[in-house]
C-alpha positions, 0 to 999 in steps of 0.5 A: 686736731686737738680742739676738733677731736675733743669737741666732736667726741663730747658732742657725739650724742647730739651729732648722732641724734641729728643723723637719726632725726626723722627729718634727716632719715626721711630725706635719705629714704625719700619718705619725708612729707614734702610739706615738711621739706617746704617748711624747711627750705623756706626757713632755711632761706630766712636763715641764709639772709642772717647767716650772710650778715654773720659772714660779713662780721666774721670777715671784719673780725678776722685777725688774719688776712687769709681768714678775712679773705676766705669769709669775704669769698664765702659771703659773696658766694652765699649772697650771689650764688647759693641764694640764687640756687636756693630760689631756683630749687624752691621753684621746683617745689612750687615756692615762688621768690615772692613767697620766700621773700615774705617768709617770717622766721619761726622761733627756732630760726630766730633763736638760732640766727640771733645767737649767731649774730650775738656771737659775731658781735660780742664773741671772739673770732674763735667763738664765731668760727666755732659757732659756724662749724656745726652748720658748715660741717654738719651739713656735709656730715649729714650729706655724707651719711645719707649718700653712703646709704644710697640716694633715694631714687623715688625722690629726685629733689631730695637726692639733689639736696644730698648731692649738693651737700656732698659736692666737692666744692661744699666739702672743701668749704666744710673742711676749710672752716673745720681746719680753721677752727682747729688752728685757732684752738691750737693757740687759744687759752683755756678760757678761750677754748671753753668759750669756743666749745660752748659756742659750738655746743650751742650751735649743735643744739640750735641745729637739732632744734631747726630740724625739729621745727622743720619736722613739726615736732 
């Protein structure tokens, strides 16, 4: 894992900052104010809509049939399963589907999704895969980190969120795109590797900004 080992080491301070973010730690110990979490889940719903468009473009751009099929499957699962689960989960917080559908993206959400869409349209397939990795792998990394500390017994809905991102199914998706990105990196030119690294780094920064926005900082 040449590309992954290199980029993860280079971005370790940013990744550690996300794990130590007060929003993340607040979910982990159950102390996060519920209004902050509600702000997060509504913005995450908006994110998922644009994320689905990116997955569609990734499937169209993939040079290998295997990767095309994988992204198409992930798109189907996101649109027809994950978003339904998201709506159901939001109802546990008193957030209606109508509220979700009428949610306007905040600047941090808009900046992140615009970056992903621009990368999907203008970047290489390698750049696109690298730009998606901090979300897919990052959520598993957060969930795994929090799970090792123990689920918050005083906050069952937060515990459910942690369990969702440490499920066997989600872990499989996260590891798959991580391996895919590394495979692409094996055959990439130095210029392509640099572009992939920049796309990954930009997404890490947007991920951190998303937690800042959700926390209200």
